[in-house]
N, C-alpha and C positions, 0 to 999 in steps of 0.2 A: 500680882502687884501688891496685894495686901500683905502677903508673907514678906516680901522684900522690904516694905515699909516698917513692918514689925522688927525685922532684923536690924534695920538702920536705926531704929529707936533704941535697940538693945546695945548696939555698938556704934555710936555716932562718930562721924569723922573727927570731931574734936577730941575723942579719946586717944587719938594718935599724935596729938600735938606735943606731948611730953614723952621723952624716951630716956630710959635708964638701962644700961647694959645689964643683962642677967648675970647673977653671980657665977654661973657656969659658962659664961661666954668664952668661946675659944679665942685665942690670940689671933688677930687678923693676919699678922705676918706668917704665922704657922699655916693658916689656910692657904695663903698665896704660895708659900713654899711647897706645900703638898701638891697644889695644882701644877707648879712648875716642873715637877717630876715627869709629867706626861706631855710636856710641851717640847718643842724644838729648843734645845739648850742654848743654841747660839742666838735665839730671839728673846730669851727671858730678860737679859739686861736691857734690851730695847723697850720691852713692855714696862719694866720697872721705871725706866727713865721717863717714859710718857706719863706714867701714873704720878710722878713727882711734879708735873707741870702745874696742877691745880687740884683742889678738892674734887671738882667735877670730874676731872680725868681719873682720879683715884677711884671714885665711886663708879664711874662708867666701866672701868676695867676690873672691878672686884665684886661681881654679882654674887659670888659664893659667900662673901662676907655679909653683903646686904641680906641675902636670903636667910642666913643664920640669925641676923639681928631681927628681921621681920617675923621669924618663926615664934618669937616670944611676945609679940604684940597682940592686942585684942583682936578677936576674929568672930565673924558671924557663923562660921562653920561651913559657909559656902566655899567651894573651890572653883578656881578659874585657871585657865592655862594661857600663858603668854609665850609665844614661840618666837625664836630669833632674838634679835637685838632691839627690843622695844623700849626706846627711850626718846626723849624730846629731840635730841640732836639728829635722830634719824627721820624726823618728820619735818625737816626743813625749817625748824624754828631757830636753829643756830648753824653757823658755818661748819662744814666737816673738818675733822682733824686732819692735818697733813699726813700723807702716807696711808690713808684708809680709803 
C-alpha cells in the first residue's frame, strides 16, 4: 500500500489532464488503415461509418490509436492488463450501439 501511495505521489492523476501529441505520433488514419488490412474487407466501410457517428464512437473503435497516444503519457512503471472490450458502454452505463 505504501509503495502504491508513493507511486501515486510521483505520477498524480492530474498529470494526465493535459495532453499534447508526441512529435513522433503516427497518423491515426494510417493506424486504422493498417488494421483494416487484417479485417473482413466488406465490413471495413461499416466500421468507418460507425466511427463517424460521434467522438465516442471513434474512440471506442480505435483502441490502437488510443494505446499509441497513452504510451507517451506519464506512468508509474506498474503494468496492468485489461482484457476484452473494457469501456463504460459495456458496463451498462450507456445504451448499447445498434448492431452490437
